[in-house]
N, C-alpha and C positions, 0 to 999 in steps of 0.2 A: 447383459449380464454373461452371456460365452465370450462377448471380445474379449483381447488383451488389451494390455497398455496402449500397444504402438499401434492399435486397430481406429484407435481413438483418435480426434482431432484436438487438437492442446486446446479450447473451449471445455469440450466436452471431460476433457481429463482433469481442468479445474474443479469441473460443477463433481463430478466423482469424489475428488477430492474435498470437499466442501463438504458435500454427503458423509462423507464418512468421519469427517473431523464434531459432526454432530450427531450422530447416528447415539453417542453414548450422554448426550444430555449435559455438554460439558458449561461447567459456570465460565467458563473462561476459554478461548480461543485466539489460537493466536496464525495470522496469518504471513506470509515470510514471502513478500512479491507477487501475489495474484494478481497480475493483470502482465507480468511478462510476457511479451512473447506475442502476443492475443494485438489484435488488427482493434481499434478506434469502438469499432461496432460491438466485440464480441468483450471488450473490456467492460464494458458499460453497461453491458448486460451482468460479466460477471457483480460489478459494484451491486447492481440493485437487489441481487442476487445475495448477499455479505449483509446491507441491509435489511434487507425482509429478514433473511434467519436468525437478524443479531436482535430485529423484534419481537418474533416469532418466539426462539430457544431462548431470548433474555439474558442472552450472554454477554459479556463484556467479551470485545473483541481489541484487538490487540498486532496491529499491522506494521510491518517494514517493506519500505515502497520508495522509491527514489521519483514514484509519479506522480508530482504533483497535482495533477487534476483528480484522479482516484484519490490521494489524500483529503482534498478536498469534502470529496461528495459521501466517500465513507466515515471520515473522521471528526467525533466531535470536538477534539481539541489533539494540536497538533503538538510533534514537539521534533527539532533536528538533534543530530550529534554529530558533535565534530570532533576526530582525535580521542573520541572516548568517556567526551563530558556533552553536556546539553547545552549549546549555545541560545536559543530560543523556543519558547512554549507556549502556549496559549489560543486560544479558540481558533477553529478552522479559517471562523470567517476575516480576521486579521491574519491572515497568510501576507494576501499580496500589498499589505501598509502596512506589514510592521517595524522597518526601518532597520530591523537586522541586517548589517554589511553580511554577516555569512546567507542567512536563510534570504538573502534578497539577489545575493552573486549569485546562488545555488538554484532557486528559482528562475532566472533570467537567464542561467548556461553560459554566462562571461566569463572569460579568462582571467581578468584580475580583481583583485581584491582580495581578502584578509584566507583563501580558499588557495592555497598553493599548491598541486602538486611537484611530488619529488618524480626527478627523471634521473633516471640510472644510463652508468655510461656500458 
């Protein structure tokens, strides 16, 4: 309680942020890249903490992430956005077998497919 944010590890900072988010017993909790910058073990700790909090608090959670392992672990349903529109939506259990060219390119990290990156001169 007497430490400054910079005195805490990245994982501890994430846990403190989650504690602050649930302090008011919210109906909806927004998570923005909750596992970014964490090693896989700490990311799993945070994911399990998010799932526990959602079950205990009963809040709806909306998570923005590019971490597909986390998304599949904590999400009931997943939507993929591309250029401001939803290109795929479904249960997290169907992500790996979606047959959606956008989602398939994204989860496999391929450079070829419908997702093209703009190159600036």
